ChimeraX commands (.cxc) that place a marker at each C-alpha (Angstrom):
marker #1 position -30.72,3.00,0.54 radius 0.5
marker #1 position -29.28,3.19,4.28 radius 0.5
marker #1 position -28.65,6.51,6.08 radius 0.5
marker #1 position -25.74,7.75,7.86 radius 0.5
marker #1 position -26.38,10.60,10.29 radius 0.5
marker #1 position -22.92,13.13,10.26 radius 0.5
marker #1 position -22.81,15.41,13.71 radius 0.5
marker #1 position -19.78,18.09,13.35 radius 0.5
marker #1 position -18.43,17.96,17.01 radius 0.5
marker #1 position -18.33,21.02,19.40 radius 0.5
marker #1 position -16.19,22.15,22.28 radius 0.5
marker #1 position -19.63,21.39,24.22 radius 0.5
marker #1 position -20.24,17.59,22.77 radius 0.5
marker #1 position -16.80,16.89,24.00 radius 0.5
marker #1 position -17.21,18.46,27.53 radius 0.5
marker #1 position -14.59,20.72,27.22 radius 0.5
marker #1 position -16.58,23.60,28.06 radius 0.5
marker #1 position -17.69,22.69,31.70 radius 0.5
marker #1 position -21.15,22.59,30.85 radius 0.5
marker #1 position -23.27,20.37,33.72 radius 0.5
marker #1 position -25.28,18.82,30.07 radius 0.5
marker #1 position -24.14,15.86,29.27 radius 0.5
marker #1 position -23.88,14.22,25.67 radius 0.5
marker #1 position -24.90,15.13,22.43 radius 0.5
marker #1 position -28.44,17.42,21.66 radius 0.5
marker #1 position -30.09,15.57,19.55 radius 0.5
marker #1 position -32.31,18.56,17.38 radius 0.5
marker #1 position -36.00,17.95,17.11 radius 0.5
marker #1 position -35.94,17.78,13.47 radius 0.5
marker #1 position -33.37,14.89,13.55 radius 0.5
marker #1 position -35.59,12.36,16.24 radius 0.5
marker #1 position -37.36,10.93,13.02 radius 0.5
marker #1 position -33.53,8.95,12.62 radius 0.5
marker #1 position -33.82,7.77,15.80 radius 0.5
marker #1 position -36.21,5.38,17.87 radius 0.5
marker #1 position -39.38,6.77,18.95 radius 0.5
marker #1 position -39.72,7.92,22.60 radius 0.5
marker #1 position -42.89,8.49,24.12 radius 0.5
marker #1 position -43.76,11.80,25.14 radius 0.5
marker #1 position -46.36,10.88,27.55 radius 0.5
marker #1 position -43.57,9.09,29.77 radius 0.5
marker #1 position -41.27,11.38,31.97 radius 0.5
marker #1 position -37.82,10.95,30.46 radius 0.5
marker #1 position -38.29,8.46,28.28 radius 0.5
marker #1 position -35.19,6.65,27.13 radius 0.5
marker #1 position -33.83,3.40,25.24 radius 0.5
marker #1 position -30.00,1.96,25.21 radius 0.5
marker #1 position -28.81,1.87,21.64 radius 0.5
marker #1 position -25.93,-0.67,21.01 radius 0.5
marker #1 position -22.92,1.32,19.37 radius 0.5
marker #1 position -19.99,-0.63,17.60 radius 0.5
marker #1 position -16.92,1.26,16.13 radius 0.5
marker #1 position -14.21,0.37,13.76 radius 0.5
marker #1 position -12.44,-2.15,16.01 radius 0.5
marker #1 position -15.22,-4.08,17.01 radius 0.5
marker #1 position -15.52,-2.47,20.39 radius 0.5
marker #1 position -19.33,-2.18,21.46 radius 0.5
marker #1 position -20.63,0.60,23.59 radius 0.5
marker #1 position -24.03,1.43,25.30 radius 0.5
marker #1 position -25.50,4.94,24.62 radius 0.5
marker #1 position -28.64,6.01,25.79 radius 0.5
marker #1 position -30.92,8.14,24.02 radius 0.5
marker #1 position -33.43,10.18,25.98 radius 0.5
marker #1 position -35.93,12.86,25.50 radius 0.5
marker #1 position -35.56,15.20,29.21 radius 0.5
marker #1 position -39.06,16.42,29.01 radius 0.5
marker #1 position -39.41,17.71,32.52 radius 0.5
marker #1 position -41.62,20.97,30.72 radius 0.5
marker #1 position -44.50,18.37,29.94 radius 0.5
marker #1 position -44.87,16.94,32.98 radius 0.5
marker #1 position -43.81,19.60,35.81 radius 0.5
marker #1 position -45.40,23.08,36.24 radius 0.5
marker #1 position -41.47,24.05,37.08 radius 0.5
marker #1 position -40.09,21.94,34.51 radius 0.5
marker #1 position -37.51,23.55,32.08 radius 0.5
marker #1 position -36.14,20.58,29.85 radius 0.5
marker #1 position -37.35,19.98,26.53 radius 0.5
marker #1 position -34.59,18.12,24.87 radius 0.5
marker #1 position -33.35,15.10,22.97 radius 0.5
marker #1 position -29.93,13.72,23.70 radius 0.5
marker #1 position -27.27,10.81,23.22 radius 0.5
marker #1 position -25.80,10.23,26.42 radius 0.5
marker #1 position -22.83,8.01,27.62 radius 0.5
marker #1 position -21.09,8.97,24.61 radius 0.5
marker #1 position -17.94,10.06,26.06 radius 0.5
marker #1 position -16.28,6.55,26.33 radius 0.5
marker #1 position -16.20,6.19,22.33 radius 0.5
marker #1 position -15.33,9.90,21.79 radius 0.5
marker #1 position -12.29,9.83,24.19 radius 0.5
marker #1 position -11.34,6.58,22.76 radius 0.5
marker #1 position -10.58,8.03,19.19 radius 0.5
marker #1 position -9.42,11.09,20.70 radius 0.5
marker #1 position -12.33,13.34,19.04 radius 0.5
marker #1 position -11.65,17.00,18.85 radius 0.5
marker #1 position -14.25,20.06,18.00 radius 0.5
marker #1 position -14.78,19.85,14.11 radius 0.5
marker #1 position -14.56,16.30,14.00 radius 0.5
marker #1 position -17.29,14.57,12.60 radius 0.5
marker #1 position -19.14,11.70,14.14 radius 0.5
marker #1 position -20.61,9.22,11.76 radius 0.5
marker #1 position -23.70,7.28,12.95 radius 0.5
marker #1 position -24.92,4.15,10.52 radius 0.5
marker #1 position -28.45,2.76,12.11 radius 0.5
marker #1 position -28.02,-0.94,11.33 radius 0.5
marker #1 position -31.58,-1.26,12.98 radius 0.5
marker #1 position -33.54,0.30,15.53 radius 0.5
marker #1 position -31.11,-0.01,18.40 radius 0.5
marker #1 position -27.76,-0.62,17.03 radius 0.5
marker #1 position -25.35,1.40,15.01 radius 0.5
marker #1 position -22.12,1.49,13.53 radius 0.5
marker #1 position -19.79,4.80,14.50 radius 0.5
marker #1 position -16.84,6.15,13.15 radius 0.5
marker #1 position -15.15,9.50,13.47 radius 0.5
marker #1 position -14.15,11.58,10.32 radius 0.5
marker #1 position -11.52,14.06,11.33 radius 0.5
marker #1 position -12.07,17.49,10.93 radius 0.5
marker #1 position -15.42,18.04,9.02 radius 0.5
marker #1 position -13.59,20.36,6.39 radius 0.5
marker #1 position -11.75,17.27,4.98 radius 0.5
marker #1 position -15.06,15.33,4.60 radius 0.5
marker #1 position -15.44,14.63,0.68 radius 0.5
marker #1 position -18.59,12.84,-0.29 radius 0.5
marker #1 position -18.79,10.40,-3.30 radius 0.5
marker #1 position -20.67,10.52,-6.34 radius 0.5
marker #1 position -24.17,9.57,-5.97 radius 0.5
marker #1 position -24.91,10.43,-2.15 radius 0.5
marker #1 position -27.71,12.52,-1.32 radius 0.5
marker #1 position -26.60,15.12,1.39 radius 0.5
marker #1 position -29.04,17.26,3.65 radius 0.5
marker #1 position -27.10,19.68,5.93 radius 0.5
marker #1 position -28.81,20.41,8.98 radius 0.5
marker #1 position -26.63,22.78,10.95 radius 0.5
marker #1 position -24.08,20.47,12.70 radius 0.5
marker #1 position -26.18,17.35,11.65 radius 0.5
marker #1 position -26.24,16.14,8.19 radius 0.5
marker #1 position -28.00,13.25,6.68 radius 0.5
marker #1 position -26.31,11.56,3.78 radius 0.5
marker #1 position -28.43,8.49,2.02 radius 0.5
marker #1 position -25.97,6.01,1.13 radius 0.5
marker link #1:1,2 radius 0.2
marker link #1:2,3 radius 0.2
marker link #1:3,4 radius 0.2
marker link #1:4,5 radius 0.2
marker link #1:5,6 radius 0.2
marker link #1:6,7 radius 0.2
marker link #1:7,8 radius 0.2
marker link #1:8,9 radius 0.2
marker link #1:9,10 radius 0.2
marker link #1:10,11 radius 0.2
marker link #1:11,12 radius 0.2
marker link #1:12,13 radius 0.2
marker link #1:13,14 radius 0.2
marker link #1:14,15 radius 0.2
marker link #1:15,16 radius 0.2
marker link #1:16,17 radius 0.2
marker link #1:17,18 radius 0.2
marker link #1:18,19 radius 0.2
marker link #1:19,20 radius 0.2
marker link #1:20,21 radius 0.2
marker link #1:21,22 radius 0.2
marker link #1:22,23 radius 0.2
marker link #1:23,24 radius 0.2
marker link #1:24,25 radius 0.2
marker link #1:25,26 radius 0.2
marker link #1:26,27 radius 0.2
marker link #1:27,28 radius 0.2
marker link #1:28,29 radius 0.2
marker link #1:29,30 radius 0.2
marker link #1:30,31 radius 0.2
marker link #1:31,32 radius 0.2
marker link #1:32,33 radius 0.2
marker link #1:33,34 radius 0.2
marker link #1:34,35 radius 0.2
marker link #1:35,36 radius 0.2
marker link #1:36,37 radius 0.2
marker link #1:37,38 radius 0.2
marker link #1:38,39 radius 0.2
marker link #1:39,40 radius 0.2
marker link #1:40,41 radius 0.2
marker link #1:41,42 radius 0.2
marker link #1:42,43 radius 0.2
marker link #1:43,44 radius 0.2
marker link #1:44,45 radius 0.2
marker link #1:45,46 radius 0.2
marker link #1:46,47 radius 0.2
marker link #1:47,48 radius 0.2
marker link #1:48,49 radius 0.2
marker link #1:49,50 radius 0.2
marker link #1:50,51 radius 0.2
marker link #1:51,52 radius 0.2
marker link #1:52,53 radius 0.2
marker link #1:53,54 radius 0.2
marker link #1:54,55 radius 0.2
marker link #1:55,56 radius 0.2
marker link #1:56,57 radius 0.2
marker link #1:57,58 radius 0.2
marker link #1:58,59 radius 0.2
marker link #1:59,60 radius 0.2
marker link #1:60,61 radius 0.2
marker link #1:61,62 radius 0.2
marker link #1:62,63 radius 0.2
marker link #1:63,64 radius 0.2
marker link #1:64,65 radius 0.2
marker link #1:65,66 radius 0.2
marker link #1:66,67 radius 0.2
marker link #1:67,68 radius 0.2
marker link #1:68,69 radius 0.2
marker link #1:69,70 radius 0.2
marker link #1:70,71 radius 0.2
marker link #1:71,72 radius 0.2
marker link #1:72,73 radius 0.2
marker link #1:73,74 radius 0.2
marker link #1:74,75 radius 0.2
marker link #1:75,76 radius 0.2
marker link #1:76,77 radius 0.2
marker link #1:77,78 radius 0.2
marker link #1:78,79 radius 0.2
marker link #1:79,80 radius 0.2
marker link #1:80,81 radius 0.2
marker link #1:81,82 radius 0.2
marker link #1:82,83 radius 0.2
marker link #1:83,84 radius 0.2
marker link #1:84,85 radius 0.2
marker link #1:85,86 radius 0.2
marker link #1:86,87 radius 0.2
marker link #1:87,88 radius 0.2
marker link #1:88,89 radius 0.2
marker link #1:89,90 radius 0.2
marker link #1:90,91 radius 0.2
marker link #1:91,92 radius 0.2
marker link #1:92,93 radius 0.2
marker link #1:93,94 radius 0.2
marker link #1:94,95 radius 0.2
marker link #1:95,96 radius 0.2
marker link #1:96,97 radius 0.2
marker link #1:97,98 radius 0.2
marker link #1:98,99 radius 0.2
marker link #1:99,100 radius 0.2
marker link #1:100,101 radius 0.2
marker link #1:101,102 radius 0.2
marker link #1:102,103 radius 0.2
marker link #1:103,104 radius 0.2
marker link #1:104,105 radius 0.2
marker link #1:105,106 radius 0.2
marker link #1:106,107 radius 0.2
marker link #1:107,108 radius 0.2
marker link #1:108,109 radius 0.2
marker link #1:109,110 radius 0.2
marker link #1:110,111 radius 0.2
marker link #1:111,112 radius 0.2
marker link #1:112,113 radius 0.2
marker link #1:113,114 radius 0.2
marker link #1:114,115 radius 0.2
marker link #1:115,116 radius 0.2
marker link #1:116,117 radius 0.2
marker link #1:117,118 radius 0.2
marker link #1:118,119 radius 0.2
marker link #1:119,120 radius 0.2
marker link #1:120,121 radius 0.2
marker link #1:121,122 radius 0.2
marker link #1:122,123 radius 0.2
marker link #1:123,124 radius 0.2
marker link #1:124,125 radius 0.2
marker link #1:125,126 radius 0.2
marker link #1:126,127 radius 0.2
marker link #1:127,128 radius 0.2
marker link #1:128,129 radius 0.2
marker link #1:129,130 radius 0.2
marker link #1:130,131 radius 0.2
marker link #1:131,132 radius 0.2
marker link #1:132,133 radius 0.2
marker link #1:133,134 radius 0.2
marker link #1:134,135 radius 0.2
marker link #1:135,136 radius 0.2
marker link #1:136,137 radius 0.2
marker link #1:137,138 radius 0.2
marker link #1:138,139 radius 0.2
view
């Protein structure tokens, strides 16, 4: 049985708020679903190969910004998916749409966009765990 992660997109995820932060924040309770990153390193990261429904390949950076752990003046302690805007722009994503991420292996995923999360209908037999703007679906 595999897992598909769903993220309800916010205006900030889509770069519509003018925030300096790039990409999608991954809450700490969701990092178990992503490749492990070594917190003893400064801002550890990895690149994930992302394939969409049209077989277009993107490279997303999964990064743990952790300067709070490595600098007395550091403030960041957060996980993010960066370099996602190319894909989100190509599918004309809007706030409320759901980004679906299915890991094929540790460093490759398939993605698709589900328009407006209110329209999401789950099939029988799927186990859904809601976690704020994120959810885990066992398929």
